C-alpha positions in Angstrom: -37.5 38.7 32.7 -38.1 41.9 31.4 -34.4 42.4 30.8 -34.4 39.1 29.0 -37.4 40.1 26.8 -35.5 43.5 26.3 -32.1 41.8 25.1 -34.6 39.6 22.7 -36.0 42.7 21.3 -32.7 44.3 20.8 -31.1 41.3 19.3 -34.2 41.1 16.7 -33.9 44.1 16.0 -30.2 43.9 15.2 -30.7 41.0 13.1 -33.1 42.7 10.7 -30.5 45.8 10.8 -28.0 43.3 9.9 -30.2 41.9 7.1 -31.0 45.5 5.5 -27.1 46.3 5.4 -26.4 43.2 3.5 -29.2 43.8 1.1 -28.0 47.1 0.2 -24.5 46.3 0.2 -25.9 43.4 -2.2 -27.5 46.1 -4.2 -24.3 48.2 -4.6 -22.5 45.1 -5.8 -24.8 44.6 -8.5 -24.8 48.1 -9.3 -21.1 48.3 -10.0 -21.3 45.2 -12.3 -24.1 47.0 -14.1 -23.2 50.8 -13.9 -19.4 50.7 -12.9 -18.1 52.5 -10.0 -18.3 55.9 -11.3 -21.9 55.7 -12.2 -23.1 54.2 -9.2 -25.2 56.3 -6.8 -27.1 55.9 -3.6 -30.5 56.3 -5.6 -29.4 53.7 -8.4 -28.5 51.3 -5.0 -31.8 52.3 -3.6 -33.8 51.4 -6.6 -31.8 47.9 -6.7 -32.5 47.1 -3.3 -36.1 48.2 -3.4 -35.7 50.6 -0.7 -36.3 54.1 -0.3 -33.6 56.3 0.0 -34.6 57.0 3.6 -34.2 53.5 4.5 -30.4 53.6 2.7 -29.4 56.9 4.4 -30.5 55.5 7.6 -27.8 52.5 7.1 -25.1 54.5 5.0 -24.9 58.2 5.2 -23.2 58.7 1.9 -21.8 56.7 -1.1 -18.3 56.8 0.6 -19.9 54.9 3.5 -21.4 52.6 1.3 -18.3 51.8 -0.7 -16.1 51.4 2.6 -18.8 48.9 3.6 -19.0 47.2 0.0 -15.3 46.4 -0.3 -15.4 44.2 2.9 -18.8 42.9 1.8 -17.6 41.9 -1.5 -14.3 40.0 -0.6 -16.1 38.1 1.9 -18.7 36.8 -0.6 -16.0 35.8 -3.0 -14.7 33.9 -0.1 -17.9 32.2 0.9 -18.5 31.2 -2.6 -14.6 30.0 -2.9 -15.2 28.0 0.1 -18.4 26.4 -0.8 -17.0 25.2 -4.3 -13.9 23.9 -2.5 -16.3 21.9 0.2 -18.5 20.5 -3.0 -15.3 18.8 -4.6 -12.6 18.3 -1.8 -14.2 15.0 -1.3 -13.7 14.0 -4.7 -10.1 12.7 -6.1 -8.8 15.8 -7.9 -6.2 16.0 -10.6 -3.9 18.9 -10.6 -6.0 21.2 -13.0 -9.0 21.6 -10.7 -7.7 24.6 -8.6 -7.2 26.5 -11.9 -10.3 26.0 -13.1 -11.8 26.8 -10.1 -9.8 30.0 -10.0 -10.8 30.7 -13.5 -14.3 30.6 -13.2 -14.4 32.7 -10.2 -12.4 35.2 -12.2 -15.3 35.8 -14.7 -17.8 35.8 -12.1 -19.7 39.2 -11.4 -18.2 39.5 -7.7 -14.9 39.5 -9.2 -15.7 42.5 -11.4 -17.2 44.2 -8.6 -13.8 43.9 -6.8 -12.0 45.0 -9.8 -14.3 48.1 -9.9 -13.4 49.1 -6.5 -9.6 48.1 -6.7 -9.3 50.4 -9.7 -11.5 53.1 -7.5 -9.2 52.6 -4.4 -5.9 53.3 -6.7 -6.4 57.3 -6.6 -8.6 57.2 -3.1 -6.5 56.5 0.2 -9.3 55.9 2.2 -10.9 53.3 0.0 -7.1 51.7 -0.4 -7.0 51.5 3.4 -10.1 49.9 3.5 -9.4 47.3 0.4 -5.9 46.1 1.1 -6.2 44.5 4.3 -9.8 42.8 2.7 -7.8 41.6 -0.1 -4.9 40.2 2.2 -7.4 38.5 4.7 -9.1 36.8 1.3 -5.5 36.0 -0.1 -4.4 34.2 3.0 -7.6 32.1 3.3 -7.8 31.4 -0.2 -4.3 29.9 0.2 -5.6 27.9 3.2 -8.6 26.7 0.9 -6.3 25.7 -2.0 -3.6 23.5 0.4 -6.9 21.9 1.4 -7.9 20.9 -2.0 -3.9 20.0 -3.1 -2.2 19.2 0.4 0.7 18.4 -1.8 1.6 22.0 -2.5 2.3 21.8 1.3 5.7 20.4 0.9 6.8 22.6 -2.1 8.4 25.2 0.1 8.4 28.8 -1.1 7.3 27.5 -4.8 4.0 27.5 -3.3 4.0 31.3 -3.0 5.7 32.1 -6.1 2.9 29.3 -8.0 0.4 31.5 -6.4 1.3 34.6 -7.5 2.2 33.4 -11.1 -1.3 32.2 -11.3 -3.1 34.9 -10.0 -1.3 37.5 -12.1 -1.9 35.7 -15.2 -5.4 34.7 -14.5 -6.6 37.8 -13.3 -5.2 39.6 -16.6 -6.5 36.9 -18.8 -10.2 37.2 -17.0 -9.9 41.1 -17.6 -8.9 41.1 -21.1 -11.7 38.4 -21.8 -14.2 40.5 -19.6 -13.5 43.5 -21.6 -12.8 42.9 -24.9 -13.8 38.9 -25.7 -11.6 36.0 -27.0 -11.3 32.7 -28.3 -12.7 29.9 -25.7 -10.0 27.6 -27.2 -7.0 29.9 -26.6 -8.1 30.7 -23.2 -8.1 27.0 -22.6 -4.7 26.4 -24.2 -3.5 29.4 -22.2 -4.7 27.9 -19.1 -3.2 24.2 -20.0 0.0 25.5 -20.6 -0.1 27.3 -17.1 -1.2 24.1 -15.7 2.1 22.3 -17.1 4.3 25.0 -15.9 2.6 24.8 -12.2 3.2 21.1 -12.5 6.5 21.6 -13.1 6.7 24.4 -10.4 5.4 21.7 -7.9 7.7 19.0 -9.0 10.8 21.6 -8.2 9.6 22.7 -4.8 9.1 19.2 -3.9 12.9 18.6 -4.9 13.7 21.1 -2.7 14.6 23.4 -5.6 14.2 27.4 -4.6 12.6 30.1 -7.0 15.8 31.6 -7.5 17.5 28.0 -9.0 14.2 27.5 -11.2 14.9 31.1 -12.7 18.7 30.9 -13.0 18.9 29.2 -16.5 16.5 31.9 -18.2 18.2 35.0 -16.2 21.4 33.6 -17.0 20.3 33.9 -21.1 18.8 37.1 -20.7 21.9 38.6 -18.8 23.8 38.1 -22.2 21.3 40.9 -23.6 22.6 44.1 -23.7 20.7 46.4 -21.3 20.4 49.3 -23.9 18.2 52.3 -24.1 15.0 51.5 -26.5 16.7 53.4 -29.5 19.8 51.4 -29.2 17.7 48.1 -29.2 15.9 49.5 -32.0 18.8 50.0 -34.0 20.3 46.7 -33.1 17.3 45.0 -34.6 17.4 47.2 -37.8 21.0 46.3 -38.0 20.0 42.6 -37.9 
């Protein structure tokens, strides 16, 4: 019985520690949004979490340790929010636009901003990069599974599914970063997303018809192959001559 009590006490202490660590990491993510990665300090995180510096350093000895743990935490939170959204709509008949609108809303969420701050920092920090890359890959794999749960028709589109995911990911994230940094017309952003939806629908139909990515791109590539591959100076000269 004494052993059982000891285990329960240890479990309760462990759970409390886990909650404290999560609160610190939540505060760190808030700080990345408020101050940016470069200006986030342990002191600011402690203040945001409503804790003493001693409590923070007990769980994380340095800002680097917080940052490494925050990467996994941030992607896990993004995935949790995404899955909650999917569960809320998956029982409702969906049109083709649903997944893209869900993704757009996630891109302008503070969690995406925090992940972007960490990604930029990881570009020149191999230790952070070693944490970020697998966390992002886990997120993307699960996101793809969630997408297929929402739109199972893409499961029959072959390699076109991956191409469509990459196409929408790169364009939507670029749009979101521009919107978050500079702003922009809501109508123009909606027009761009509508255009993407038309292209994604075409990709889906091509994939369902057994068309491979290289075949989908072939007409445009054939036209571009007729344009001389020239240094910029020569291209400028050609434009001037025209």
